[in-house]
C-alpha positions in Angstrom: 20.5 -56.5 -35.8 19.7 -60.1 -36.3 18.9 -60.7 -32.5 17.0 -57.5 -32.5 14.5 -58.9 -35.2 14.5 -62.3 -33.6 13.1 -60.5 -30.5 10.6 -58.7 -32.6 9.4 -61.8 -34.2 9.3 -63.5 -30.8 7.0 -60.8 -29.5 5.0 -60.9 -32.8 5.8 -57.2 -33.7 6.8 -57.7 -37.1 3.6 -58.3 -39.2 2.8 -54.6 -40.3 -0.9 -55.1 -40.9 -1.4 -56.3 -37.4 1.1 -54.1 -35.7 -1.3 -51.4 -34.4 -3.6 -54.0 -33.0 -0.8 -55.6 -31.3 0.6 -52.4 -29.7 -2.8 -51.3 -28.6 -3.1 -54.5 -26.5 0.2 -53.9 -24.5 0.3 -52.3 -21.1 2.9 -49.6 -20.3 5.1 -52.2 -18.3 5.1 -54.4 -21.3 6.3 -51.7 -23.7 9.0 -50.8 -21.3 10.2 -54.4 -21.0 10.2 -54.9 -24.8 12.1 -51.7 -25.3 14.7 -52.8 -22.6 15.1 -56.1 -24.5 15.6 -54.5 -27.8 18.2 -52.0 -26.4 20.1 -54.8 -24.8 20.2 -56.6 -28.3 21.9 -53.7 -30.0 25.6 -53.1 -30.3 27.0 -51.0 -27.6 29.6 -48.5 -29.2 32.2 -47.0 -27.1 35.0 -46.6 -29.7 35.6 -45.6 -33.3 34.3 -48.0 -35.7 36.2 -47.0 -38.9 35.4 -43.2 -39.7 36.0 -41.5 -43.1 34.1 -40.5 -46.2 31.7 -43.5 -46.2 30.5 -43.8 -42.6 28.3 -41.2 -41.3 26.3 -40.2 -38.2 22.8 -39.0 -39.3 21.2 -36.0 -37.3 18.1 -34.1 -37.3 15.2 -35.9 -38.7 17.4 -37.7 -41.1 17.8 -40.5 -38.2 14.1 -40.9 -37.8 14.1 -40.6 -34.0 10.9 -39.6 -32.3 12.9 -37.1 -30.3 14.8 -35.3 -33.1 13.3 -33.3 -36.2 9.8 -34.3 -37.2 7.7 -36.1 -34.9 4.5 -37.5 -36.8 4.7 -41.0 -38.0 4.3 -40.0 -41.7 7.0 -37.5 -41.6 9.4 -39.7 -39.8 8.9 -42.6 -42.1 9.2 -40.4 -45.2 12.6 -39.0 -44.1 14.0 -42.4 -42.8 13.1 -44.2 -46.1 15.0 -41.6 -48.0 17.7 -41.9 -45.4 17.8 -45.8 -45.8 18.1 -45.4 -49.7 20.8 -42.7 -49.3 22.9 -45.1 -46.9 22.3 -48.0 -49.4 23.4 -45.8 -52.4 26.4 -44.2 -50.7 27.7 -45.0 -47.2 29.5 -48.2 -45.7 27.5 -47.7 -42.7 25.2 -44.8 -41.5 24.6 -44.6 -37.7 21.4 -43.7 -36.2 20.4 -43.5 -32.2 18.6 -46.4 -30.7 14.9 -45.8 -30.9 14.1 -47.6 -27.8 16.7 -46.4 -25.1 14.4 -43.7 -23.5 11.1 -45.5 -22.9 11.6 -45.6 -19.2 11.5 -41.9 -19.4 8.5 -41.7 -21.8 6.5 -44.0 -19.7 6.7 -41.5 -16.8 6.3 -38.3 -19.0 3.4 -39.2 -21.3 0.1 -41.0 -21.2 0.0 -44.6 -22.2 -2.0 -43.7 -25.4 0.8 -41.3 -26.5 3.5 -43.9 -25.8 1.7 -46.3 -27.7 1.6 -44.0 -30.8 5.5 -43.6 -30.5 6.0 -47.2 -30.1 4.0 -48.1 -33.0 5.8 -45.7 -35.1 9.2 -46.7 -34.0 8.2 -50.3 -34.8 6.7 -49.5 -38.1 10.0 -47.7 -39.1 12.3 -50.4 -38.1 10.2 -53.1 -39.8 9.9 -51.1 -43.1 13.9 -50.8 -42.9 14.7 -54.2 -41.8 16.6 -55.2 -44.9 18.9 -52.0 -44.9 19.3 -52.6 -41.1 20.2 -56.3 -41.3 22.7 -55.6 -44.3 24.4 -53.0 -41.9 24.0 -50.1 -44.3 22.1 -48.4 -41.5 23.2 -49.1 -37.9 21.1 -48.5 -34.8 23.5 -48.2 -32.1 23.8 -47.5 -28.2 26.5 -45.1 -27.3 28.6 -45.2 -24.2 30.6 -42.1 -23.4 33.7 -41.9 -21.5 33.5 -38.9 -19.1 36.7 -37.4 -20.3 35.5 -37.6 -24.0 32.0 -36.2 -23.2 33.4 -33.3 -21.1 35.9 -32.2 -23.9 33.2 -32.3 -26.7 30.6 -30.7 -24.6 32.7 -28.1 -23.2 33.2 -27.1 -26.9 29.6 -27.0 -27.4 29.0 -24.7 -24.3 31.5 -22.2 -25.9 29.2 -22.0 -29.0 25.8 -22.1 -27.3 25.9 -18.7 -25.9 23.1 -16.3 -25.5 24.2 -14.4 -28.5 24.2 -17.6 -30.7 20.7 -18.5 -29.4 19.3 -15.1 -30.0 20.8 -15.0 -33.6 19.4 -18.4 -34.2 15.9 -17.4 -32.9 15.9 -14.4 -35.2 16.6 -16.8 -38.1 13.6 -18.8 -37.3 11.4 -15.8 -36.7 12.2 -14.6 -40.2 10.7 -17.7 -41.5 7.8 -18.8 -39.2 4.4 -17.3 -38.8 2.2 -17.3 -35.8 -1.7 -16.7 -35.6 -3.8 -16.3 -32.5 -7.1 -18.3 -32.6 -9.8 -19.0 -30.1 -10.4 -22.7 -29.4 -12.8 -23.8 -26.6 -13.0 -20.5 -25.2 -9.1 -20.2 -24.9 -6.6 -18.4 -27.0 -4.1 -20.6 -28.9 -1.1 -19.7 -30.8 -0.9 -21.5 -34.0 2.6 -21.6 -35.6 2.7 -22.6 -39.3 5.9 -24.4 -40.5 5.0 -25.8 -44.0 8.7 -26.2 -44.7 9.4 -28.0 -41.6 12.3 -25.5 -40.6 11.9 -26.0 -37.0 8.7 -27.6 -36.1 7.0 -30.8 -37.5 5.0 -28.7 -40.1 3.7 -26.5 -37.3 2.1 -26.5 -33.8 -0.5 -25.4 -31.5 0.4 -23.9 -28.0 -1.5 -22.7 -25.1 -0.8 -20.7 -22.1 -2.7 -18.1 -19.8 -0.2 -15.7 -21.1 -1.5 -15.8 -24.6 -4.8 -14.3 -23.6 -3.5 -10.9 -23.9 -2.8 -11.1 -27.7 -5.4 -10.1 -30.1 -6.8 -12.7 -32.5 -5.2 -12.8 -35.9 -1.8 -12.9 -37.5 1.0 -12.2 -34.7 3.6 -9.6 -35.3 7.2 -10.9 -35.2 7.8 -9.0 -32.0 4.6 -10.7 -30.4 5.7 -14.1 -31.4 9.1 -13.6 -30.2 7.6 -12.4 -26.7 5.7 -15.7 -26.2 9.2 -17.4 -26.0 7.8 -20.5 -27.8 10.4 -20.6 -30.5 13.3 -20.1 -28.0 12.0 -22.8 -25.8 11.6 -25.1 -28.7 15.1 -24.1 -30.1 16.7 -24.9 -26.8 15.3 -28.4 -26.9 16.6 -28.8 -30.3 20.2 -27.8 -29.2 19.9 -30.4 -26.2 19.2 -33.1 -28.8 22.2 -31.8 -30.9 24.6 -32.2 -28.0 23.9 -36.0 -27.9 24.0 -36.5 -31.7 27.2 -34.4 -32.0 28.8 -36.3 -29.0 27.9 -39.5 -30.8 29.4 -38.6 -34.0 32.6 -37.5 -32.4 32.7 -40.7 -30.5 32.3 -42.8 -33.9 34.8 -40.3 -35.6 32.1 -40.2 -38.3 31.0 -37.1 -40.2 27.8 -35.6 -38.8 25.3 -34.7 -41.4 21.8 -33.1 -40.6 18.9 -31.4 -42.2 18.3 -29.2 -39.2 19.2 -25.4 -39.6 20.1 -25.2 -35.9 22.6 -28.0 -36.4 24.1 -26.7 -39.4 24.8 -23.3 -37.9 26.4 -25.0 -35.0 28.5 -27.2 -37.3 29.8 -24.1 -39.0 30.8 -22.4 -35.7 32.3 -25.6 -34.4 34.7 -25.3 -37.3 34.3 -29.0 -38.1 33.4 -28.4 -41.8 36.5 -30.5 -42.9 36.5 -32.3 -46.3 34.8 -35.4 -45.0 31.9 -33.2 -43.5 31.7 -30.9 -46.4 31.5 -33.6 -48.9 28.9 -35.8 -47.0 26.8 -32.5 -46.5 26.8 -32.1 -50.3 25.9 -35.6 -50.8 23.1 -35.4 -48.5 21.8 -32.4 -50.5 22.2 -33.9 -53.7 20.4 -37.2 -52.6 17.3 -35.3 -51.0 17.0 -32.4 -53.3 17.7 -33.8 -56.9 15.2 -35.6 -59.1 17.3 -38.6 -59.9 16.5 -40.2 -56.5 12.9 -39.5 -56.4 10.7 -42.5 -55.6 13.4 -45.2 -55.7 12.7 -48.7 -54.2 14.9 -49.4 -51.1 14.8 -53.2 -51.8 15.7 -52.7 -55.6 18.7 -50.5 -54.5 20.0 -53.1 -52.2 19.7 -55.8 -54.8 21.6 -53.7 -57.3 24.3 -52.8 -55.1 25.0 -56.4 -54.2 24.8 -57.5 -57.9 26.9 -54.6 -59.1 29.7 -54.4 -56.4 32.4 -53.2 -58.9 30.3 -50.7 -60.7 29.0 -49.4 -57.1 32.5 -48.8 -55.9 33.5 -47.2 -59.3 30.4 -44.8 -59.1 31.1 -43.8 -55.5 34.8 -43.1 -56.0 33.9 -41.1 -59.3 31.4 -39.0 -57.5 33.5 -38.4 -54.6 36.4 -37.2 -56.7 34.0 -35.2 -58.9 32.2 -33.4 -56.3 35.2 -32.8 -53.9 36.8 -31.0 -57.1 33.8 -29.2 -57.8 33.6 -27.7 -54.2 37.2 -27.1 -53.7 37.7 -23.4 -52.6 33.8 -23.0 -52.1 33.1 -21.1 -48.8 29.7 -22.8 -48.3 27.4 -25.5 -49.7 24.2 -24.0 -50.9 21.1 -25.8 -52.7 22.0 -23.6 -56.0 25.6 -24.9 -55.9 24.5 -28.6 -55.6 21.9 -28.1 -58.4 24.5 -26.7 -60.6 26.8 -29.6 -59.8 23.9 -32.0 -60.8 23.2 -30.2 -63.9 26.8 -29.7 -65.0 28.3 -33.2 -63.9 25.9 -35.7 -63.3 22.8 -35.1 -65.7 25.0 -34.9 -68.8 26.5 -38.5 -68.0 23.1 -39.9 -67.5 21.9 -38.5 -70.8 25.0 -39.7 -72.4 24.5 -43.3 -71.2 20.7 -43.2 -72.2 21.8 -42.1 -75.8 24.4 -44.7 -76.1 21.9 -47.5 -75.1 19.3 -46.0 -77.3 21.6 -46.0 -80.4 22.9 -49.4 -79.7 19.4 -50.9 -79.4 18.5 -49.0 -82.7 21.4 -50.4 -84.7 20.7 -53.9 -83.2 17.0 -53.8 -84.1 17.9 -52.7 -87.9 20.2 -55.8 -88.0 17.5 -58.1 -86.7 15.1 -56.5 -89.4 17.7 -56.8 -92.2 18.2 -60.6 -91.4 14.4 -61.2 -91.2 14.1 -59.5 -94.8 16.8 -61.7 -96.3 14.9 -64.8 -94.9 11.7 -63.6 -96.4 13.1 -63.4 -99.7 14.2 -67.0 -99.6 10.6 -68.0 -98.5 9.3 -66.0 -101.2 11.3 -67.7 -104.0 10.3 -71.1 -102.6 6.7 -70.2 -102.8 6.5 -68.7 -106.0 8.3 -71.4 -107.9 6.9 -74.3 -106.0 10.6 -75.4 -105.5 12.7 -74.8 -102.4 16.3 -75.8 -103.1 18.3 -75.9 -99.8 21.5 -74.5 -101.4 19.4 -71.4 -102.4 18.1 -71.0 -98.9 21.6 -71.4 -97.5 22.9 -68.9 -99.7 20.0 -66.6 -98.7 20.7 -67.2 -95.0 17.7 -69.0 -93.8 19.5 -71.7 -91.9 21.7 -68.8 -90.3 18.6 -66.8 -89.3 17.7 -68.2 -86.1 21.3 -68.3 -84.8 21.9 -64.7 -86.0 18.6 -63.2 -84.8 19.1 -65.0 -81.5 22.7 -63.5 -81.0 21.1 -60.0 -82.0 18.3 -60.3 -79.5 20.7 -61.0 -76.7 22.6 -58.0 -77.9 19.3 -56.0 -77.9 18.4 -56.8 -74.4 22.0 -56.6 -73.0 23.7 -53.5 -71.9 26.5 -52.3 -74.1 30.0 -52.9 -72.6 31.0 -49.2 -73.1 28.0 -48.4 -70.8 29.1 -50.8 -68.2 32.7 -49.4 -68.1 31.3 -45.9 -67.5 32.0 -44.7 -63.9 28.4 -43.6 -63.5 26.8 -46.9 -64.9 25.6 -47.7 -61.3 23.9 -44.3 -61.0 22.3 -44.8 -64.5 21.0 -48.2 -63.4 19.5 -46.4 -60.3 17.9 -43.8 -62.3 16.2 -46.5 -64.5 15.0 -48.6 -61.6 
């Protein structure tokens, strides 16, 4: 990624507070040329990199791509920031698709203003994630599929993407989403509310001449289905899934996602092996539990590099603990992951907090006790107007500074039995 960011530096597209102005000055052909140069600078992947528990391919909105999952800049940045922290906390490498590979299509399909918004958001995200990308915890890649490999994988997906599968998926989304017909500028518009970001980026507004027949107000489920909006959008999601699933198979890395459509596909594709099951659990643990709320990505990276041994201990410990907990479980549910957190992780963090608190309390008492002895020595000298060095030595004055200094070091240092705990790294993260 170093050449990638060298190019961004060359084009003066790395200063965030000037980025929007710089992008607005670009012409369409310039955006296309920059995107092509950035794409050429990225690693071209056509074979397995390593595969295993600690290498992942990120799907849905987890990868931050403008064509998958949420599309608004705010939503994309929020998701990818969490993904960057997840990668630094857990994986060796998390793969995401190249943001800049499809600009030659975007230029033809969208207005220049729309392209500039997408380009600005793409640049904003990669600049915010520069450290995690340069360190290789997160890797943006190009993929090259051999025809035989692609045919084999896509053939399997074709067997699953049947009309029945799509119809069942549509019914699943219809049970969650709400539609309402409103009139805007003398035209009827279907507004779909998706505040939980189940399928759309929080929602959407759709127009068509065919919607004029529907009355204003909340749409019944059968009317919303009749519009075909959800089915069309769902088919677009599944098209993106084909590419992402194919990429993960090429890399032989577990595919994790936050998309319901993707998760249902993965279940039917029968690839929920131990790797995939474990990584899906880690993803839920990271995104849905309070221990990871609001952590600084830069601080996580520094901590991982300064605590390499404790990081490996924590990662192996949580792998062992979680795989044991999930053994013989048929499905991964939010309640199951919450139970794991409450039963296995939270008690460990509390235990470490308690140990540190108790150690500091004992050390503080030791410092105060030493200070008290010294106070007695000074008091004797002042009241008798005579300070005998032998008396002061016997009362500890000359050892006070040394003793207190050592005690203060103990006070601010982490106890050795805390450092040796398998969850020490996680405890450090929770206290960042």
